C-alpha positions as CSV (number, residue, x, y, z in Angstrom):
1,M,-37.3,11.8,-27.3
2,T,-35.1,8.9,-26.2
3,W,-31.1,10.5,-25.6
4,Q,-28.6,8.3,-27.7
5,P,-25.4,7.8,-26.3
6,P,-22.2,9.5,-27.3
7,T,-19.7,8.2,-30.4
8,V,-16.9,7.7,-28.3
9,G,-13.7,6.0,-30.5
10,E,-10.8,8.2,-29.5
11,R,-12.5,10.9,-28.0
12,P,-11.0,11.4,-24.3
13,V,-12.2,11.5,-20.7
14,V,-11.6,14.6,-19.1
15,V,-11.2,15.5,-15.7
16,L,-10.9,19.1,-14.7
17,G,-8.8,19.3,-11.8
18,A,-5.2,17.4,-11.3
19,G,-4.8,16.7,-7.3
20,V,-5.0,13.8,-5.6
21,L,-8.9,13.1,-6.3
22,G,-8.4,14.0,-9.7
23,R,-5.7,12.1,-10.4
24,R,-7.5,8.9,-8.6
25,I,-10.2,9.8,-11.3
26,A,-8.4,9.9,-14.1
27,C,-6.4,6.6,-13.2
28,C,-10.0,5.2,-13.1
29,F,-11.1,6.0,-16.6
30,L,-7.0,4.8,-17.8
31,A,-8.0,1.5,-16.6
32,G,-11.1,0.8,-18.0
33,G,-9.6,1.7,-21.6
34,Y,-10.3,5.4,-22.1
35,N,-8.0,8.1,-23.3
36,V,-7.8,10.8,-20.6
37,H,-6.8,14.1,-20.3
38,S,-5.8,16.0,-17.5
39,Y,-6.9,20.0,-17.2
40,D,-5.5,22.1,-14.3
41,T,-4.5,25.7,-13.6
42,F,-1.9,24.7,-11.3
43,S,1.4,24.0,-13.2
44,E,2.6,21.2,-10.1
45,S,-0.5,19.6,-9.8
46,L,0.3,18.9,-13.9
47,Q,3.4,17.3,-12.6
48,G,2.0,15.0,-10.6
49,A,0.1,13.8,-13.3
50,A,2.7,13.1,-15.9
51,H,1.3,9.9,-17.2
52,F,-1.9,11.5,-18.4
53,K,-2.6,13.9,-21.7
54,A,-1.9,17.1,-19.4
55,Y,-3.9,20.8,-20.5
56,D,-3.5,23.8,-18.9
57,D,-5.8,25.2,-21.8
58,L,-9.5,24.6,-21.2
59,E,-10.9,24.6,-24.7
60,A,-7.8,22.3,-26.1
61,A,-8.5,19.5,-23.1
62,V,-12.4,19.4,-24.0
63,K,-13.0,20.2,-27.2
64,E,-13.5,16.6,-28.4
65,A,-14.6,15.3,-24.6
66,F,-17.4,12.6,-24.4
67,L,-17.2,12.6,-20.8
68,I,-16.3,15.7,-18.5
69,I,-15.7,14.9,-14.6
70,E,-15.4,18.3,-12.5
71,A,-13.1,17.6,-9.3
72,V,-11.9,21.1,-8.5
73,P,-12.0,22.8,-5.2
74,E,-15.1,22.8,-3.2
75,K,-16.5,26.4,-4.1
76,L,-20.1,26.9,-5.6
77,Q,-19.0,29.7,-7.2
78,L,-16.0,28.3,-8.9
79,K,-18.0,25.3,-10.0
80,I,-20.6,27.5,-11.7
81,D,-18.5,29.6,-13.3
82,M,-16.5,26.6,-14.6
83,F,-19.9,24.9,-15.9
84,G,-20.7,27.9,-18.1
85,E,-17.2,27.6,-19.8
86,L,-17.4,23.9,-20.5
87,D,-21.1,24.5,-22.1
88,K,-19.6,26.8,-24.5
89,K,-16.6,24.8,-25.1
90,C,-17.4,21.5,-25.3
91,P,-18.9,19.1,-27.5
92,A,-22.9,19.1,-27.5
93,D,-23.1,15.7,-27.0
94,C,-20.8,15.2,-23.6
95,V,-22.4,14.5,-20.6
96,I,-20.7,16.5,-17.5
97,G,-20.4,15.2,-14.1
98,S,-19.6,17.2,-10.6
99,N,-17.7,15.2,-8.3
100,S,-18.9,17.1,-5.5
101,S,-19.5,15.8,-2.1
102,S,-21.1,18.9,-0.9
103,F,-23.2,20.1,-3.7
104,K,-26.3,19.1,-5.6
105,S,-25.3,20.0,-9.6
106,S,-28.6,21.5,-9.7
107,L,-26.6,24.2,-8.0
108,M,-24.1,24.7,-10.7
109,L,-26.6,25.6,-13.3
110,D,-26.9,29.6,-13.6
111,K,-25.0,29.9,-16.8
112,I,-26.1,26.6,-18.7
113,S,-28.3,26.1,-21.7
114,P,-31.7,24.1,-21.1
115,E,-30.4,21.2,-23.3
116,R,-26.8,21.2,-22.1
117,R,-28.8,20.8,-18.2
118,K,-30.6,17.1,-19.5
119,L,-26.7,15.9,-19.6
120,I,-25.5,17.1,-16.1
121,C,-25.1,15.2,-13.5
122,N,-23.1,14.4,-9.9
123,V,-20.3,11.8,-10.1
124,H,-19.0,11.1,-7.1
125,F,-15.5,9.1,-6.4
126,T,-15.0,8.2,-2.9
127,M,-11.5,8.4,-1.0
128,P,-9.1,6.6,-0.2
129,P,-8.8,4.6,-3.3
130,E,-9.7,1.6,-2.1
131,I,-13.3,2.0,-1.9
132,R,-14.3,1.8,-5.1
133,T,-18.4,3.1,-5.1
134,V,-19.2,6.2,-7.0
135,E,-22.8,7.5,-6.7
136,L,-24.4,9.0,-9.5
137,M,-27.7,11.5,-8.9
138,T,-30.0,13.9,-11.4
139,D,-29.6,17.6,-11.8
140,G,-33.7,17.0,-11.2
141,E,-33.2,17.5,-15.5
142,T,-31.1,14.8,-16.4
143,H,-32.1,12.4,-18.7
144,P,-32.2,8.5,-17.0
145,E,-30.3,7.0,-19.6
146,V,-27.7,9.4,-18.9
147,L,-27.2,8.1,-15.3
148,S,-27.8,4.2,-17.2
149,Y,-25.1,5.0,-19.3
150,L,-22.5,6.1,-16.8
151,T,-23.3,3.2,-14.7
152,E,-21.9,0.7,-17.8
153,V,-19.4,3.2,-18.5
154,L,-18.0,3.2,-14.2
155,A,-18.7,-0.7,-13.8
156,R,-16.5,-1.1,-16.7
157,C,-13.7,0.8,-15.2
158,G,-13.5,-1.8,-12.8
159,M,-15.9,0.7,-10.2
160,L,-19.6,0.2,-8.3
161,P,-22.1,2.6,-9.1
162,V,-25.0,3.8,-7.6
163,T,-28.1,5.9,-8.0
164,A,-29.6,8.1,-6.2
165,K,-33.1,7.7,-7.1
166,K,-33.4,11.7,-6.5
167,E,-31.9,15.3,-5.5
168,S,-30.2,14.6,-1.8
169,T,-28.0,16.8,-0.5
170,G,-25.4,14.3,0.8
171,F,-26.0,11.5,-2.1
172,I,-27.0,8.5,-0.4
173,F,-23.5,7.3,1.9
174,N,-23.2,10.6,3.0
175,R,-25.9,11.0,5.2
176,L,-25.4,7.8,6.4
177,W,-22.0,8.9,7.7
178,A,-23.2,12.0,8.6
179,A,-25.0,10.9,11.2
180,V,-22.3,8.7,12.2
181,K,-20.1,12.0,12.5
182,R,-22.9,13.7,13.7
183,E,-23.6,11.9,16.7
184,T,-20.2,10.9,17.5
185,L,-19.2,14.7,17.6
186,M,-22.1,14.8,20.2
187,I,-20.3,11.8,22.3
188,L,-17.3,13.6,22.5
189,A,-18.5,17.2,23.3
190,E,-20.7,15.3,25.8
191,G,-18.0,14.3,27.3
192,V,-19.3,10.4,27.5
193,S,-16.2,9.0,25.7
194,D,-13.2,9.7,23.4
195,P,-11.8,8.6,20.2
196,A,-10.2,5.7,21.3
197,Q,-13.3,4.2,23.0
198,I,-15.2,4.7,20.1
199,D,-12.9,3.5,17.1
200,L,-12.5,0.4,19.4
201,L,-16.4,-0.4,19.4
202,W,-17.4,0.3,16.2
203,A,-14.0,-1.9,15.0
204,N,-15.4,-4.7,16.9
205,M,-18.9,-4.4,16.4
206,F,-18.6,-4.1,12.7
207,K,-15.6,-5.8,11.8
208,A,-14.3,-2.4,9.8
209,Q,-10.9,-1.4,9.1
210,V,-12.2,2.2,9.2
211,S,-13.7,3.6,12.3
212,P,-15.4,7.3,13.0
213,C,-12.4,9.1,14.4
214,R,-9.8,7.7,13.0
215,L,-11.9,8.7,9.3
216,M,-12.4,12.0,10.1
217,D,-8.7,12.7,11.1
218,Q,-7.9,10.8,7.9
219,I,-10.7,13.3,6.1
220,G,-9.5,16.6,8.1
221,L,-11.8,17.9,10.3
222,D,-11.9,21.1,8.6
223,T,-13.8,19.0,5.5
224,V,-15.9,17.1,8.2
225,A,-17.5,20.3,9.2
226,F,-17.9,22.7,5.8
227,I,-19.6,19.6,4.9
228,E,-21.7,19.3,8.4
229,D,-22.3,23.2,7.5
230,N,-24.3,22.5,4.3
231,Y,-26.3,20.1,6.2
232,I,-27.5,22.9,9.0
233,Q,-28.1,25.7,6.7
234,E,-30.3,23.6,4.7
235,R,-31.8,21.5,7.2
236,K,-31.4,23.9,10.1
237,L,-29.9,21.8,12.1
238,D,-28.2,22.9,15.7
239,G,-24.5,22.5,15.3
240,T,-23.4,23.7,19.2
241,L,-22.7,20.3,20.0
242,T,-21.0,19.4,16.5
243,V,-19.6,22.2,14.1
244,D,-19.3,24.8,17.0
245,W,-17.4,22.3,19.1
246,L,-15.1,20.8,17.0
247,R,-14.1,24.5,15.8
248,H,-13.5,25.5,19.1
249,H,-11.5,22.9,20.6
250,Y,-9.9,21.5,17.3
251,L,-10.2,23.8,14.4
252,D,-9.8,27.1,16.1
253,Q,-5.9,25.9,17.7
254,G,-4.6,24.3,14.0
255,K,-5.6,20.8,14.5
256,K,-7.3,19.4,11.6
257,G,-6.0,15.7,11.4
258,L,-3.7,13.7,9.7
259,K,-3.1,16.7,7.6
260,S,-1.8,18.9,10.5
261,D,1.1,18.0,12.3
262,K,-0.8,18.6,15.9
263,G,-3.4,16.2,14.7
264,G,-7.0,16.1,15.6
265,L,-9.3,13.5,17.2
266,Y,-6.0,11.7,18.0
267,P,-2.7,13.2,19.0
268,P,-0.3,13.5,16.3
269,P,1.5,10.7,15.9
270,S,4.5,9.9,17.7
271,P,8.6,9.8,15.8
272,S,8.8,6.0,16.9
273,S,5.5,5.6,14.9
274,S,5.7,7.6,12.1
275,G,8.6,8.6,9.4
276,Q,9.3,5.2,8.4
277,P,7.7,3.8,5.5
278,L,7.8,0.5,4.8
279,Y,8.1,-2.1,1.8
280,V,6.1,-5.1,1.6
281,L,6.4,-7.6,-1.1
282,D,2.9,-9.5,-1.9
283,V,3.4,-12.7,-3.7
284,G,1.0,-12.8,-5.5
285,L,-1.2,-15.8,-4.5
286,G,-4.2,-14.2,-2.4
287,E,-7.6,-13.4,-3.1
288,D,-7.1,-10.7,-5.7
289,A,-5.8,-13.1,-8.1
290,S,-8.4,-13.5,-11.1
291,S,-7.0,-16.8,-11.4
292,I,-4.5,-19.5,-10.4
293,D,-2.9,-18.9,-14.2
294,A,-3.0,-15.3,-12.8
295,V,-0.7,-15.6,-10.0
296,S,2.3,-16.2,-11.8
297,T,2.1,-12.1,-12.4
298,N,0.1,-11.3,-9.5
299,G,3.1,-10.1,-7.6
300,K,3.2,-6.5,-6.2
301,V,6.0,-3.7,-4.1
302,L,3.8,-2.3,-1.6
303,R,5.0,0.7,0.3
304,L,3.0,0.7,3.8
305,D,2.9,3.5,6.2
306,P,3.1,1.6,10.0
307,A,1.0,4.4,11.4
308,S,-2.0,4.4,9.6
309,G,-2.0,1.0,8.1
310,R,-2.3,2.0,4.6
311,S,-0.7,0.4,1.3
312,T,0.2,1.5,-1.9
313,A,0.6,-0.4,-4.5
314,I,4.7,1.1,-6.9
315,V,5.5,-2.1,-9.2
316,T,3.0,-4.5,-10.1
317,R,2.9,-8.0,-12.6
318,L,5.8,-9.4,-10.8
319,S,6.1,-13.0,-10.8
320,L,6.6,-14.5,-7.4
321,P,8.3,-11.8,-5.7
322,D,10.1,-13.1,-2.3
323,G,13.2,-10.9,-0.8
324,I,13.1,-7.2,-0.5
325,D,15.8,-4.6,0.9
326,V,16.3,-0.9,0.5
327,S,19.7,0.7,-0.2
328,E,19.5,4.5,1.7
329,T,22.8,5.2,-0.5
330,E,21.0,4.5,-3.1
331,G,18.0,5.6,-2.8
332,R,16.8,2.8,-4.5
333,I,14.9,-0.8,-3.9
334,F,15.6,-4.0,-4.4
335,W,14.0,-7.3,-4.8
336,T,14.0,-10.8,-5.4
337,D,11.2,-12.7,-7.8
338,M,11.0,-16.4,-7.4
339,G,9.4,-17.1,-11.5
340,R,6.6,-18.2,-12.6
341,S,6.6,-21.3,-10.8
342,T,9.0,-22.6,-8.0
343,S,9.9,-25.3,-10.4
344,T,11.5,-23.6,-13.4
345,D,14.7,-22.1,-13.2
346,D,13.6,-18.1,-14.2
347,G,14.2,-16.6,-10.9
348,S,15.6,-12.6,-10.9
349,V,17.1,-9.9,-9.1
350,M,15.3,-6.3,-9.7
351,S,15.4,-3.1,-8.4
352,S,13.8,0.2,-9.0
353,K,13.6,3.6,-7.4
354,L,12.1,4.0,-4.2
355,D,8.7,5.1,-6.0
356,G,8.8,2.1,-8.5
357,T,10.2,4.1,-11.3
358,D,13.2,3.0,-13.1
359,I,13.1,-0.7,-12.9
360,R,16.3,-2.3,-13.5
361,T,17.4,-6.4,-13.5
362,L,20.4,-7.1,-12.0
363,V,20.2,-10.7,-12.3
364,P,18.6,-11.9,-15.1
365,E,16.1,-14.9,-15.4
366,G,18.2,-18.2,-15.6
367,K,21.1,-17.1,-14.0
368,V,19.6,-18.1,-10.6
369,H,16.4,-20.9,-10.1
370,T,14.4,-19.7,-7.0
371,P,15.9,-16.6,-5.7
372,K,14.3,-15.7,-2.1
373,Q,15.4,-13.5,1.0
374,L,17.9,-10.5,-0.5
375,I,19.7,-8.3,2.0
376,V,21.2,-4.3,0.8
377,V,25.0,-3.8,2.4
378,D,25.4,-0.2,1.5
379,Q,28.8,-0.3,2.9
380,Q,29.9,-2.9,0.0
381,R,27.0,-1.5,-2.7
382,K,26.2,-5.1,-2.3
383,V,23.2,-7.3,-2.4
384,Y,23.4,-10.8,-0.7
385,F,20.5,-13.4,-1.3
386,C,19.8,-17.1,-0.8
387,D,18.5,-19.3,-3.5
388,R,16.3,-21.8,-2.7
389,E,16.2,-24.7,-5.1
390,G,19.3,-23.1,-6.4
391,A,21.1,-24.8,-2.9
392,G,23.1,-21.6,-2.4
393,V,23.7,-17.8,-0.7
394,Y,25.5,-15.1,-3.4
395,R,25.8,-12.1,-3.4
396,C,26.5,-9.3,-6.3
397,D,26.8,-5.3,-7.2
398,F,24.4,-3.0,-7.4
399,D,24.8,-2.7,-11.2
400,G,24.6,-6.7,-11.1
401,K,28.3,-7.1,-11.7
402,N,30.8,-8.9,-10.0
403,F,28.2,-12.1,-8.9
404,E,29.6,-14.1,-6.7
405,V,29.0,-18.0,-5.3
406,L,29.5,-17.7,-1.6
407,V,27.9,-21.1,-0.6
408,Q,26.7,-24.2,-2.3
409,R,25.2,-26.9,-1.0
410,R,25.1,-30.0,-2.0
411,S,21.8,-30.4,-4.2
412,D,19.8,-32.3,-6.7
413,G,17.4,-29.1,-5.9
414,L,14.9,-32.0,-4.6
415,D,16.6,-32.2,-1.2
416,M,15.2,-29.2,0.9
417,T,17.1,-30.1,3.7
418,Q,19.8,-28.0,1.3
419,W,17.2,-25.5,0.4
420,C,18.9,-22.1,1.6
421,V,16.1,-19.3,2.2
422,G,16.9,-16.5,4.7
423,V,20.1,-14.7,5.1
424,A,21.6,-12.2,7.1
425,V,25.6,-10.1,7.1
426,D,27.9,-8.4,9.9
427,V,30.0,-6.9,7.7
428,A,32.1,-5.9,11.2
429,A,32.6,-8.9,12.3
430,G,32.6,-10.1,9.0
431,K,30.1,-13.0,9.3
432,L,27.5,-14.5,6.7
433,Y,24.4,-16.6,8.4
434,W,21.4,-18.7,6.3
435,T,18.8,-20.4,7.1
436,Q,18.5,-24.0,5.5
437,K,14.3,-24.4,6.1
438,G,13.9,-28.4,5.4
439,P,11.0,-30.4,3.9
440,S,7.4,-28.1,5.3
441,K,6.7,-28.6,8.8
442,A,9.4,-31.7,9.1
443,G,11.5,-30.2,12.1
444,K,14.4,-30.6,10.2
445,G,15.5,-26.6,9.6
446,R,18.9,-25.3,10.7
447,I,20.9,-22.2,10.7
448,F,24.5,-21.7,9.8
449,R,27.7,-19.5,9.8
450,A,30.7,-18.6,7.9
451,N,32.9,-16.1,7.2
452,L,31.9,-13.6,4.4
453,E,35.3,-14.1,2.9
454,I,35.6,-18.0,1.1
455,P,38.8,-19.2,2.9
456,A,41.6,-18.9,0.2
457,G,41.7,-22.1,-2.1
458,E,38.6,-23.3,-1.2
459,P,35.6,-23.6,-3.7
460,A,31.9,-22.5,-2.2
461,E,31.1,-26.5,-2.4
462,K,33.9,-27.5,0.1
463,R,34.0,-24.3,2.5
464,S,35.4,-25.3,5.5
465,D,34.6,-22.5,7.9
466,I,31.0,-23.4,7.7
467,E,29.4,-23.8,11.5
468,L,26.1,-25.2,12.1
469,L,24.3,-22.8,14.6
470,L,21.1,-24.0,15.3
471,E,19.3,-27.5,14.0
472,N,16.1,-29.3,14.4
473,L,13.6,-26.1,14.1
474,P,10.7,-26.4,12.6
475,E,10.7,-24.6,9.5
476,P,13.1,-21.3,10.1
477,I,12.9,-18.7,6.7
478,D,13.7,-15.3,7.0
479,L,16.7,-13.6,9.1
480,D,17.4,-10.6,10.7
481,L,20.5,-9.6,12.9
482,D,20.5,-6.1,15.4
483,V,24.4,-6.1,15.2
484,E,24.8,-4.2,17.9
485,A,22.7,-6.9,20.8
486,Q,24.1,-10.0,18.5
487,A,20.7,-11.4,18.6
488,L,19.9,-13.2,15.4
489,Y,15.8,-12.8,14.7
490,W,14.4,-15.1,12.0
491,T,10.8,-16.0,11.2
492,D,9.3,-20.3,11.5
493,R,6.5,-21.1,9.5
494,G,6.4,-24.9,10.5
495,E,4.1,-26.4,12.8
496,H,2.5,-25.1,16.2
497,P,3.3,-24.6,18.8
498,T,7.1,-23.6,18.3
499,G,6.1,-22.7,14.5
500,S,4.3,-19.9,13.0
501,S,7.0,-17.9,15.3
502,L,9.0,-14.7,15.6
503,N,12.3,-16.3,17.6
504,R,15.1,-15.0,18.9
505,I,18.3,-15.8,20.4
506,F,21.6,-13.7,21.8
507,L,24.6,-14.8,19.6
508,S,27.3,-14.6,23.0
509,S,25.0,-18.1,24.4
510,L,26.0,-20.1,21.6
511,G,29.5,-22.5,22.2
512,G,32.5,-22.2,20.3
513,A,31.3,-25.8,19.1
514,G,27.9,-24.3,18.4
515,K,26.1,-25.4,21.5
516,Q,23.3,-23.3,22.6
517,T,20.3,-22.5,25.4
518,A,17.2,-22.9,23.0
519,P,15.9,-20.5,20.8
520,E,13.4,-17.9,22.5
521,I,10.0,-17.3,21.1
522,V,9.2,-13.9,20.6
523,A,5.6,-13.9,19.4
524,R,3.9,-16.6,18.0
525,H,0.5,-17.9,15.9
526,F,1.5,-16.0,13.1
527,H,-0.2,-17.6,9.8
528,E,2.7,-18.6,7.7
529,P,5.3,-15.9,9.0
530,I,7.4,-15.1,6.3
531,G,9.7,-11.3,6.1
532,V,10.9,-10.3,9.1
533,K,12.9,-6.9,9.9
534,V,14.4,-5.2,13.3
535,D,13.9,-1.5,14.3
536,R,15.7,-1.2,16.9
537,K,15.8,2.7,17.3
538,H,11.9,2.2,18.1
539,G,12.3,-1.2,19.8
540,R,9.7,-3.1,17.7
541,V,9.9,-5.9,14.6
542,F,8.1,-6.1,11.5
543,V,7.0,-9.6,10.1
544,T,5.2,-10.6,7.5
545,D,2.9,-13.6,7.0
546,L,1.3,-15.4,4.3
547,G,-1.8,-14.8,5.9
548,G,-2.5,-11.4,4.4
549,S,-0.9,-9.5,7.0
550,V,1.4,-7.2,8.4
551,Y,2.4,-7.2,12.7
552,Q,4.8,-4.5,14.6
553,V,6.2,-6.3,18.1
554,D,7.5,-5.0,20.7
555,L,11.2,-6.0,21.5
556,K,10.8,-6.0,24.9
557,T,7.4,-7.2,26.1
558,G,6.1,-9.5,22.8
559,E,3.5,-7.5,22.7
560,K,2.0,-8.5,18.6
561,K,-0.1,-5.7,16.7
562,V,-1.4,-6.2,13.1
563,I,-0.6,-3.0,11.2
564,H,-2.0,-4.2,8.0
565,S,-4.6,-7.2,7.1
566,D,-6.7,-8.1,4.0
567,G,-6.2,-10.7,1.2
568,G,-3.0,-10.2,0.3
569,C,0.0,-13.0,1.0
570,Y,3.1,-11.2,1.9
571,T,6.4,-12.6,1.8
572,G,9.4,-9.8,2.0
573,I,9.6,-7.2,4.4
574,A,12.0,-3.7,4.1
575,L,12.1,-0.8,6.0
576,H,13.0,2.6,4.5
577,S,14.3,5.3,7.8
578,W,15.7,8.1,5.3
579,T,12.0,9.6,4.2
580,D,13.0,13.2,2.6
581,T,14.5,11.3,-0.3
582,L,11.1,10.3,-1.4
């Protein structure tokens, strides 16, 4: 008899296990429009899954399920017992999938009725979440139609399902990956090479963002050893130069990879490369926009780990976000949205908690035109930002009150020489800096300085204290000021060879009348750089560009390193120093 798919309606997908992977799986089905129940006996895991319907009662969670995905810890007896409970408590037409990466689902059938065995299979999701493949595999008795049905369900959720044609420990990809891991460990054990050289070769040969040793550290060396043990047992392999060597030299010393403060194949990240997450804006013009019409709501706030280069979207569906900064005292991020189009007067200024929740509007749409770079001044509890087509520099309190126009250039919105883009503040010296970029690639960019407070009795349009510091620049964009060194940094997206660069000038070199030595090009050959953030403590500066990359530049040598690159389109960047508030 041909198997008939279950009637779905409002029936849920149930994910057993609300850990990191379980929540990732649940999110996939939520994105596909399914109701999702999340079950776990550990209450803290359920708190982390607060946006799902969470249960600590198995029967209540599964009583109406049409699909159950098991993602409990990799202990075979635990899975056998769980499947036995599910067979008794879930509907007769419910499909049950195991996310196990180590065990074939046929090993979990000890307590399963003959009819249910036809509805059981492996459904293996992969971490990190950027990997969208899901591997399906029969338990040896699974209805073929079940695997076809799951392929359709997963594709609807945006996943990329593939099906193994027969049972195989490790499915498809993990067998390929196991061979790579095995040979990599043997190269290390024999002293032929080291992790850095292996990863360098791999990255350059295959143009891959992930490499064997880095990925093993990310997965966890204890997990690597556990999975390899299964292959050794099943295939009678020799583990002397693989898991035995790994345990002796790493695991027995507490070196498990990124999850361990002792590191793994690589030493633990140094203090200079960890503990300081970056917040980066994706303006939404990149390759992930489904259409040109979707661009206006495709912007995102990303949280980026500079050590690993991994990013997480914490705020989405933004309208062309451009400038961002962090308030350490408030534990909040602030950013500007340029609006649905640069020709429309619908920009705004927003804020949220560091995790992207509690989003608030400081400056509503219509009050500013095209807000650009934004900076936070915690001492004053204020944000400063530029308005490009509005040709001004503004500030307001953290709650949006006390909105002030500090600089207002004469402009009808079309004179690009008056467009204000980047902003920096020196509170101690009482100075305000900003860029006026000029027409694209025209070499008419300028940088100005004025007092933080408008001279008494003068309007913002006719300030007498404005100084022209630099002119005839290719196209200066964002600013950052190293107050201690009195060095002003800026990105320039103008023409090569002096444009598409990171620049610096020490303010002591500026004469009283604004005469100066030529600016120093710290690094060049970016792809239309926008955001800049100096990390003086660690001797580096971060730069973003519209080409989809985030860079780290050494302040002394100018050495440039890509720490993240994809199909995005990056604008503002902010550095968060206090990780204990997360």
